N, C-alpha and C positions, 0 to 999 in steps of 0.2 A: 951109156947114152949121152947125147949132147944136152947141156943145160946151161942157163945163165946163172952164175953164182956171184954172191957179194960176200966179202969177208970183213969189211970194215964199215960199221954203222956210220961213222963220221963222214965217210967218203960219199955216201948216198949213191945216186945212179952213176956217178963218175967212177965208182968203184966196181962196177959190173964187169965180168969177164965171161967169155964162152969157154966151158970146160967139159971134160969128160967126168961123169959121175956114175956110180953104180945104179943099175936099175932098181926100182923099189920093189918091196915084197908086200903082199896083201895081209894085213892083220885081221882079226875077227871083224866081221861086218863091213870090211873094205871091199873096193874093186880097184883093179888096176886099169887105168885109162891110157890108151895110145892117143896122145894129144894131137889134134889136128889144128886147133886154133886156140890162142891164149890171149888174155888181157892183163894189164898191169895198172894198178892204182898208185898215182904218184906219191901218196902219203904212206904207203906200205913200209918204207924203210925207216920211218920214224915211229912205227908201232912197236911197243915192247914185245908183243906176241910174235913179231917176226923174228926176233933174236933169241927167244927162250922157248922151252916147251912148257906144258901145263904145270909142271913141278918147279918152274923158275930156273931150270938149268940151261946154261948157254948152249946154243947149237949154231956153230959156224963151220964151214961156209953155209950160207942159207941160199935156197932157190926161191926167189920172189914169184909173184903172180898168183891171183886168186880165181880168176875167171878162166873157164875153159869150155871147149866143146871137142868131143872125140868119140872114141869107140871103146866099149868094154872088151878087155882081152883076158881078164882072169878075175875070179871071185874069191874072196877070203872065206874062211870057215864061218858058216852061219848067215852069210849074206843072202837076202831075199829082195824081191821087187825088181831086180835087173837081171839081164842075162848076157852071156858072152856074145859079142858081135853086135850089141845094141848100140845105136847112136844116142848120146847123151850130152847134156850141157848143165853147168851149174857153178858152184863156188867151193873152193877148198876151205878147210879150217886154217886160219892164219898161224896157228901154233905148229904147223907141219909144213914140210917141203912144198913148194908152190908149183905152178903150171907152166913156167917158162922152161920146159924140158919136153923130151920126146915121150916120156912116160911119167905118170904120177899115181900114187896110192891115195885114195880118198874114201871117206865114208859113203856108202851107197845112199844114205838118206839125204845127202847134199846134192844129189843129182836128180834130173828129170829127163824123160825121154825127149829126144830132138827129132821131130818129124823129118821124113825123108826129103820133103820139098823145102826145108829151111836149111840154108848152108851152114857149115861149121863156122865160117866167119861171122855170119849174123848171129848164131847161137852164143858165141863167145862175147859178142859186142853188147848183148841185151841182158846178160846174166846179173851183173852187178848194178848197172844203171836202172834196169827194170825193177829189180827187187827193192832198191833204194827208194824209188819213186813210189812203188805199190806200198811199201810199209810206211813211208812217211805220210802219204796221202790217205790211204784207205784204212790201215791199221791204227796208226797214231792220230792222224788229222781228222779222220772221219769226215772227209769232204762230202759236200751235199750240193744238190742242184741250187743254183741261184747265188752261191757264195762268190765273194770276190777274193781271188787268190793271186798273191805275188809269187812268181817263180824266178828266184835269183838265178843267174847264170843260164838263162833260157836257151841259149845257143849251144851249151855244153852237153856232155854225154848224159848226165843226170837231169839237168834243167830241161832239156828237150823232152825227156820221158815224163817229167813232172807236168809239163805243159800239155802234152797229148793226153795223159790220163785224166788230168783235172777237167779238160774240155769234155772228154767222154762222159765223165760224171756230172756234167751240167754246170760247171763253174765258169765264171768269167775270169780270164786269165791275163794278168799283167806281167809281162816278161821284163827282165833287166839285164844289163851287161854293158859292154862297151859299145860305142856308137857304130863300129863296124859290124856288130853282131845283130843289128836291128832287123834286116831283112831275113836273116836265117831264123831268128826267134819267131818272126811273123809267119814264115813258112811252116814252122812246126805247130802253129795254132795259136800263138799269143794274140790277143785282141788289142792290146796296147803294149808299148815298149818304153822303158825309161832308160836313157843313157846315163849311167851312174856318174860319169865324168862331167857331164855338161847340163844335166836336167835335174829338177828337184824331185826326189823320191816322195817327198811329203805331199806332192800335188795329187797323188792317187788315193789318199786316205779318204774315208776309213775302208779297211779290208777285214775279211773274216779269218784268213789263213795266210801265213807266210812260210814258204819252204826255202830255208836259208842254207846255202852251200858256201858262203863266204865268211861269215862270222865277223868278229871285231866290231868296228864302229857301224858297219852296215846292219849287223844284227841288232845292235842297240837302237839305231834309228828306226829300223823296221818294226821293233816291238812297240813303238809309240804310235804306229799307224793302225793297230789292231783294235777293233771295237769290242766292247764288253762281251765276254764269253768266247772270244776268239782265241786263236792258237798260233804260236811260233813253233814250227818244227824245224830242227837243225841237225845237220850232220857235220857241223864245223867244230864240234868239240864243246867242252863245258863253256858256259857263257853267262854273263851278267844280265843279258837281255831278258826282260820280263815284261809282258804286257800288263797295263795297270789293272785290268779286270779280266785277265785271261790266263792261259797256261803257256809254259815253254816245255817242249819235250826235246831232249837231246838223246838221240838213239844211234845205235850201231846196227848195221844191216846184218840179218841172219839168213842162213840158207834155209829154204823152204820149198819142198817139191811141189806142193799144190799151187803156190804163188808163181813158181816158175812155169807151171802149166797154164795158169791164167795169162801170163805174159806172152808165151810163145803162141797161144791160140790167137791173141790179138795181132801178133806179128803176121801170122798166116792169113788172117782175113783183112789185113790192111788197116787196122785201126791203130797200130803202132808202127812207126817207121824208125829204123836204126839211125844212129848218128856216128858214122864211122869217119874218122879224120884220115888216118894213115894205116895202110896195110903193108906190113914188112915180113921178111923172113927171120928165122931164128938166127941165122948168121949175121944179119944186119940189125938185129934188135937193139944192140947197145947204141947205135947211132940214132935209131928211131926214138929212144928215150932221152935223148939229149935235150935238157931243159931249154937250151938256146934255140932249139928248132921246134918248140911246141906248136902243134896244130890243134885248131878246135875240133871237137869231137873225140871219139875213142880211138886210141891206137891199138891195133890188133897185130898179133904176130902169128903168121901162118907157119906153124911148125912143120907141116907136111903139105905138098902141093895140092 
């Protein structure tokens, strides 16, 4: 099968090549997926789990990509809940070969049914951003009506999902980003916008919840804006940012079938819009991931037409 592979961690995305790899086999509780669309998270190539298995053993070359939508073609021993021919979407385990390939072996529990009226491109584009926003806001952040929420990177793939879900749950949303992102963030539902390069973030204080995708100095500044009992939720990694009288939660997104179902239900009825930046083919994927040509929104690779 065709797949994107990386052999050198130091090379990052520049070290990607298109190669022939053996087709995967289904282990116990696995399914084999014929991948139709795949996504890639830019930070994947820095994660230790990308380069080792769960026993710490090196595994190269690696096939990156965590997000996918496709069709089940085979079931491993003991697999339940899915059937051959079923359309599905979801996330892989980062310790295993990824989704930038024509086929992938994945644990069945990491997938959810993809309705026939939702395209593979859309399914792949909402899996990671949708789960990240849902888990940060609903599971960890416990967002409630009337709260003031800062959504950093509100024009991005995750930030736009955060904005839409926070609005649905009754929050007042303040989006942030570069000045050029203002209108896009407002279109996704932000009620205010702060240009982080030219406007004072501190002017929107106090807030109840900050969803941080940036980290660093922005995370530290954001923590100071949170009122007593509030929360900073971050996916930017371990941080020193701490609200004076609140909580900081640094989390890693986990596959969850029921939450994927909640997300795709909202996509179908129009409550969630996808944020797709570029759609490319597997043959052109390496150029699409060039950091110098980064586009706002999610880059999706259409593995099959």
